[in-house]
Legacy VTK file of the C-alpha trace (Angstrom):
# vtk DataFile Version 3.0
C-alpha trace
ASCII
DATASET POLYDATA
POINTS 81 float
95.131 108.597 96.366
95.232 107.265 99.895
98.681 106.871 101.441
98.179 103.104 101.867
97.309 102.769 98.169
100.536 104.368 96.951
102.920 102.090 95.118
106.540 102.795 96.005
109.210 102.147 93.384
112.807 101.782 94.579
115.623 102.500 92.152
118.533 100.216 93.071
122.192 100.233 92.077
122.973 97.870 89.223
126.719 97.904 89.962
129.390 99.111 92.345
129.871 102.812 91.618
130.560 106.256 93.043
127.664 108.737 93.231
128.717 111.825 91.245
125.520 113.845 91.622
121.860 113.674 92.573
119.636 115.397 89.999
116.357 115.465 91.951
115.081 116.573 95.359
112.592 115.085 97.808
109.089 116.137 96.792
110.063 116.687 93.162
107.927 115.128 90.437
109.763 112.928 87.942
108.813 111.413 84.607
109.762 108.122 83.003
113.257 108.394 81.527
114.302 111.403 83.615
117.875 111.337 84.941
117.761 111.139 88.747
121.425 110.347 89.529
124.795 110.350 87.845
127.185 107.545 88.780
130.855 106.922 88.019
132.109 103.388 87.465
135.431 102.473 85.871
135.910 106.113 84.736
132.577 106.142 82.899
129.687 108.450 83.804
126.443 106.497 83.987
123.061 108.239 84.199
120.403 106.512 86.319
116.934 107.022 84.867
113.529 106.854 86.500
111.468 103.905 85.297
108.230 105.403 86.647
106.437 108.735 86.865
105.772 110.013 90.352
107.140 111.981 93.291
110.538 111.485 94.953
109.936 110.501 98.587
113.430 109.474 99.678
117.017 109.872 98.487
119.219 107.236 100.106
122.612 108.367 98.762
124.805 111.468 98.670
127.428 112.626 96.170
130.801 111.022 96.831
129.268 107.901 98.358
130.385 104.498 97.083
127.419 102.227 96.461
127.198 98.465 96.073
125.094 96.448 93.642
121.525 96.252 94.952
121.767 99.287 97.247
118.599 101.436 97.295
119.227 104.827 95.677
115.932 106.700 95.325
112.338 105.893 96.271
109.484 107.229 94.159
105.763 107.184 94.976
104.285 106.208 91.641
101.795 108.561 90.048
98.263 107.168 89.818
97.076 106.051 86.422
LINES 1 82
81 0 1 2 3 4 5 6 7 8 9 10 11 12 13 14 15 16 17 18 19 20 21 22 23 24 25 26 27 28 29 30 31 32 33 34 35 36 37 38 39 40 41 42 43 44 45 46 47 48 49 50 51 52 53 54 55 56 57 58 59 60 61 62 63 64 65 66 67 68 69 70 71 72 73 74 75 76 77 78 79 80
């Protein structure tokens, strides 16, 4: 697949939360439903799941960081169909 043809999917924060852990690394392949991050909000642990299959190309957060609703978390280059 040519670089220009790649579709990039951005996982965004759905709420204000604290990043507990990042479960993937740049270059790692992910599948739909795979946990990519673990967040903490109001004393609840919330897994963030990938909605697409592909390869992680950017991780925009680090553990301990406080994120706001709408913040980009992880970018994934979608796998070709």
